[in-house]
C-alpha positions in Angstrom: 0.1 0.0 -0.1 1.4 3.2 -0.9 1.1 6.7 0.6 -1.2 7.6 -2.1 -3.6 4.7 -1.4 -4.5 5.9 2.5 -8.0 7.9 2.7 -6.0 10.8 4.7 -9.2 13.0 3.8 -11.8 10.3 4.9 -9.9 9.4 7.8 -9.6 12.9 9.1 -13.3 13.8 8.6 -14.2 10.3 10.5 -12.0 11.6 13.5 -13.4 14.7 13.5 -17.0 13.2 13.6 -16.0 11.0 16.6 -14.4 13.6 18.4 -17.6 16.0 18.2 -19.9 12.6 19.0 -17.8 10.4 21.4 -18.0 13.1 24.3 -21.9 13.3 24.4 -22.1 9.6 24.3 -19.9 9.0 27.3 -22.0 11.5 29.2 -25.2 9.6 28.2 -23.9 6.4 29.2 -22.7 7.5 32.1 -26.0 9.2 33.1 -27.7 5.7 32.3 -25.1 4.1 34.6 -25.1 6.4 37.7 -28.7 7.6 37.6 -31.5 6.1 39.9 -33.4 4.9 37.0 -30.0 2.8 35.6 -29.4 1.9 38.9 -33.2 0.4 39.2 -32.4 -1.2 35.4 -28.9 -2.8 36.9 -30.5 -4.5 39.7 -33.4 -5.9 37.8 -31.0 -7.3 35.3 -28.8 -8.7 38.0 -32.3 -10.4 39.8 -33.6 -11.8 36.3 -30.2 -13.3 35.9 -30.1 -14.6 39.3 -33.9 -15.8 38.6 -33.3 -17.5 35.2 -30.4 -19.7 36.6 -32.4 -21.1 39.5 -35.4 -21.6 36.8 -33.0 -23.8 34.7 -32.6 -25.8 37.8 -28.9 -24.5 38.7 -28.2 -24.8 42.3 -28.4 -22.1 44.6 -24.9 -21.3 45.3 -23.9 -21.9 41.9 -26.1 -19.3 40.7 -25.5 -17.0 43.5 -21.5 -17.5 42.6 -22.3 -16.6 38.7 -24.7 -13.8 39.6 -21.7 -12.4 41.6 -19.4 -12.3 38.6 -22.3 -10.7 36.6 -22.8 -7.9 38.8 -18.9 -7.7 39.4 -18.6 -7.4 35.4 -21.1 -5.0 35.7 -19.4 -2.9 37.9 -16.1 -3.0 36.4 -18.1 -1.8 33.0 -19.4 1.1 35.1 -16.1 2.1 36.6 -14.2 2.3 33.1 -16.8 4.5 31.5 -17.1 6.5 34.8 -13.1 7.2 34.3 -13.8 8.2 30.6 
């Protein structure tokens, strides 16, 4: 690939678009994760996850362990977005 094959103008336009839209997107995600509504949604998701594991016959201790891992993953994602 030669330098003339690299779409420099298009890459620049794409980066400009991202720099304009990304901060707003991060703020929206942050609001979803840290709002009262976001907390309600997250708790419902975690409870549903646990309930579904129990309903398919999983042992309660195993279901609790997997639910804790699921919650840990959600918390990790929340922290990553919170630091952005």
